[in-house]
C-alpha positions in Angstrom: 0.0 0.0 0.0 1.7 3.2 -1.2 0.8 6.8 -1.7 2.8 8.7 -4.4 4.7 11.6 -2.7 5.9 14.7 -4.4 9.3 16.1 -3.3 7.7 18.9 -1.3 5.4 16.3 0.4 8.3 14.1 1.3 10.2 17.0 2.7 7.2 18.0 4.8 6.8 14.5 6.1 10.5 14.1 7.0 10.5 17.5 8.8 7.3 16.7 10.7 8.6 13.3 11.7 11.9 14.8 12.9 9.9 17.3 15.0 7.7 14.5 16.3 10.7 12.4 17.3 12.3 15.4 19.1 9.0 16.2 20.9 8.6 12.6 22.0 12.1 12.5 23.5 11.7 15.9 25.3 8.1 15.9 26.4 5.9 13.4 24.6 3.0 14.1 22.2 4.8 13.9 18.9 2.1 11.9 17.3 -0.3 14.8 17.8 1.8 16.6 15.2 2.9 13.9 12.7 -0.3 11.9 12.4 -2.6 14.8 11.3 -0.1 16.0 8.8 0.2 12.5 7.2 -3.7 12.5 6.9 -3.6 16.0 5.4 -1.2 14.9 2.8 -3.6 12.2 1.6 -3.0 9.0 3.6 -6.1 7.3 4.8 -6.4 7.6 8.6 -5.7 4.0 9.5 -2.8 3.8 7.0 -1.5 7.1 8.4 -1.7 5.8 12.0 0.0 2.5 11.1 2.7 4.2 9.1 3.2 6.8 11.8 3.7 4.0 14.4 6.2 2.2 12.2 8.1 5.4 11.4 8.4 6.7 14.9 9.6 3.4 16.4 13.2 3.9 15.2 13.1 7.5 16.6 12.0 6.1 20.0 14.8 3.6 19.9 17.3 6.3 19.1 15.9 8.4 22.0 16.2 5.4 24.3 19.8 4.8 23.3 20.5 8.4 24.1 19.1 7.7 27.6 21.1 4.5 28.1 22.9 5.9 31.1 19.6 6.5 32.9 18.2 3.2 31.8 21.0 1.3 33.4 19.7 2.4 36.8 16.2 1.2 36.3 16.2 -2.5 35.1 13.8 -3.5 37.8 11.3 -0.8 36.7 11.6 -1.9 33.1 10.9 -5.5 34.2 7.6 -4.3 35.7 6.4 -2.0 32.9 7.7 -3.6 29.7 5.6 -6.9 29.6 2.2 -5.4 30.0 3.1 -2.6 27.6 4.0 -5.1 24.9 0.8 -7.1 25.5 -1.3 -4.0 25.3 0.4 -2.8 22.2 -0.4 -6.0 20.4 -4.1 -5.9 21.5 -4.4 -2.2 20.5 -2.9 -2.9 17.0 -5.3 -5.8 16.4 -8.2 -3.6 17.6 -7.2 -0.9 15.1 -7.0 -3.3 12.2 -10.5 -4.5 13.1 -12.0 -1.0 13.2 -13.8 0.0 9.9 -12.1 2.8 8.1 -15.2 5.0 8.2 -15.5 4.7 11.9 -11.9 5.5 12.6 -12.0 8.4 10.1 -14.9 9.8 12.1 -13.3 9.6 15.5 -9.8 10.8 14.4 -10.5 14.5 15.4 -11.7 13.2 18.8 -8.6 11.2 19.3 -6.4 14.1 18.5 -8.4 16.4 20.8 -8.3 13.8 23.6 -4.5 13.5 23.3 -4.1 17.3 23.3 -6.3 17.6 26.4 -4.1 15.0 28.1 -1.1 17.2 27.4 -3.0 20.3 28.6 -3.9 18.6 31.9 -0.3 17.5 32.3 0.9 21.0 31.7 -1.4 22.4 34.4 -0.1 20.0 37.0 2.7 21.2 39.1 5.5 18.7 38.7 7.8 17.9 41.6 11.4 19.0 41.3 13.7 16.4 39.7 16.1 14.6 42.0 18.8 12.3 40.5 19.7 11.1 44.0 16.3 9.6 44.7 16.1 5.9 44.2 13.2 4.8 42.0 12.0 1.6 43.6 9.5 -0.9 42.2 6.0 0.3 43.3 4.3 -1.7 46.0 1.1 -1.6 44.1 2.4 -3.8 41.3 -1.1 -4.9 40.1 -2.2 -1.3 39.7 1.0 -0.3 37.9 0.7 -3.3 35.6 -2.9 -2.7 34.8 -2.4 1.0 34.0 0.6 0.2 31.8 -1.4 -2.4 30.0 -4.1 0.1 29.4 -1.6 2.6 28.1 -0.1 0.0 25.8 -3.6 -0.8 24.5 -4.2 2.9 23.7 -0.7 3.2 22.2 -1.2 0.3 19.9 -4.6 1.6 18.8 -3.6 5.3 18.3 -0.6 6.5 20.3 -1.2 10.2 20.5 -0.4 11.3 24.0 0.9 7.8 25.0 4.2 9.3 26.2 2.3 11.8 28.3 0.3 9.1 29.9 3.4 7.1 30.8 5.1 10.1 32.3 2.1 10.7 34.4 2.0 7.1 35.5 5.7 6.9 36.3 5.5 10.1 38.4 2.7 8.6 40.4 4.7 5.3 40.8 7.7 6.8 42.4 9.6 8.4 39.5 11.1 11.8 40.3 13.9 12.4 37.8 12.4 13.5 34.4 15.4 12.1 32.5 15.1 8.7 34.0 11.4 8.7 33.4 12.0 9.8 29.8 14.4 6.9 29.3 11.8 4.4 30.5 9.1 6.1 28.5 11.3 6.0 25.3 12.1 2.3 25.6 8.6 1.2 26.6 7.1 3.4 23.9 9.5 1.9 21.3 8.3 -1.6 22.4 4.6 -0.7 22.1 5.1 0.9 18.7 7.4 -2.0 17.7 5.0 -4.8 18.4 2.1 -2.8 16.9 4.3 -2.1 13.8 4.8 -5.9 13.3 1.0 -6.3 13.2 0.6 -3.4 10.8 3.3 -4.7 8.5 1.8 -8.2 8.5 -1.6 -6.8 7.7 -0.2 -4.6 4.8 -1.5 -1.4 6.5 1.8 0.6 6.1 2.6 3.1 3.3 6.3 2.4 2.8 7.0 5.5 0.7 5.8 7.7 3.5 7.1 5.3 6.2 10.7 5.4 5.0 10.8 9.2 4.8 9.2 9.6 8.2 11.5 7.0 9.8 14.6 8.8 8.7 13.3 12.1 10.1 12.1 10.5 13.3 15.6 8.9 14.0 17.3 12.2 13.6 14.7 14.1 15.7 14.7 11.4 18.4 18.4 11.4 18.9 18.9 15.1 18.7 15.9 15.8 20.9 17.1 13.4 23.6 20.6 14.8 23.5 19.3 18.3 23.9 16.5 17.5 26.4 18.6 18.6 29.3 18.9 22.1 27.8 15.2 22.5 27.0 12.3 22.9 29.4 9.7 20.2 28.6 6.9 22.5 29.6 7.7 24.9 26.8 7.6 22.1 24.2 4.4 20.8 25.7 2.6 24.1 25.5 3.6 24.5 21.9 2.3 21.0 21.1 -1.0 21.8 22.9 -1.5 24.8 20.6 -0.7 22.8 17.6 -2.9 19.9 18.7 -6.0 22.1 19.3 -5.5 23.7 15.9 -5.2 20.4 14.2 -8.2 18.9 16.0 -10.3 21.9 14.8 -9.1 21.5 11.2 -9.6 17.7 11.1 -13.0 18.1 12.8 -14.1 20.6 10.2 -12.9 18.4 7.3 -14.6 15.3 8.7 -17.9 16.7 10.0 -18.6 19.9 8.0 -20.5 18.0 5.3 -22.5 16.1 7.8 -23.5 19.2 9.9 -24.4 21.4 7.0 
C-alpha cells in the first residue's frame, strides 16, 4: 500500500517526523503533530496511523539509546512495565485493524483532541522538582502499575497520540522523580509498544512504505537530537507548543470530517 509523494510532500513528512521524534524525546506528544499532517497529505487515517507507528519506532529507539545511562539504573522498573506494555500494544494494534475505516475516520478528530487535552492537563499539573539522587524503587502496588501500563499499551497500539504523556504521568505517580530517568523508560517502553504494533501493521499490509521510510529517517534524527538536547530544554515549553498545535489540528480535522454532515 503506497501513496505517491511529491518532493515537497516528502520534505514536509521528513521534517514533521523529525519534529515528532524530538518532541517525544523531550516531552511526549509527537504523534499529535505527525499523524494529522500525514492525513492532510492524503494518507487514509488507518494507514497514516499504522505508518506513523512504524516510522516513529526507530526514533523512540534512538531516543532510548541516548538515555542509556539513565536506563542502566532502572532495570527492575523496566521489568515491571515492559511486559504489560507489549501485551497492550499487540491488542491495540489488532483492535485498530478490526476497526472499519469510516468509523476510525470519524473519530480521528476526537482522538487528536483527547491526546491534546491529556497534554494540557499534564501542563497544568505542578511537577515535583527532579532529584537524581532519589532511588526509583519498584512500586508496592504492582497490580495497579501493571494494569495501568497495560491500558496505556492498548491505547498506544490503537492510536498512540499522548501515549508518552500518559506514561510520564503514570511513572511520576509510581515513584519516579527524575524527568530524565522517566523519559528513558518512556522512550524504551514506547518503542516496544510501537514496535509490536508495527509488526501487526506490516503483516496486515497497512503501512505506506513510501511515507514510512521518509518519516522514519526524520524520526531517528529528531529522536536522537531531541534526547541529546533534552537537558537544555524545558519540557513545559515544548508541551505548551504541542498543545497549541494539537488544538488547531483537531479543529481542522473536525471541520474536514464533519462539516459536510453538519451542513
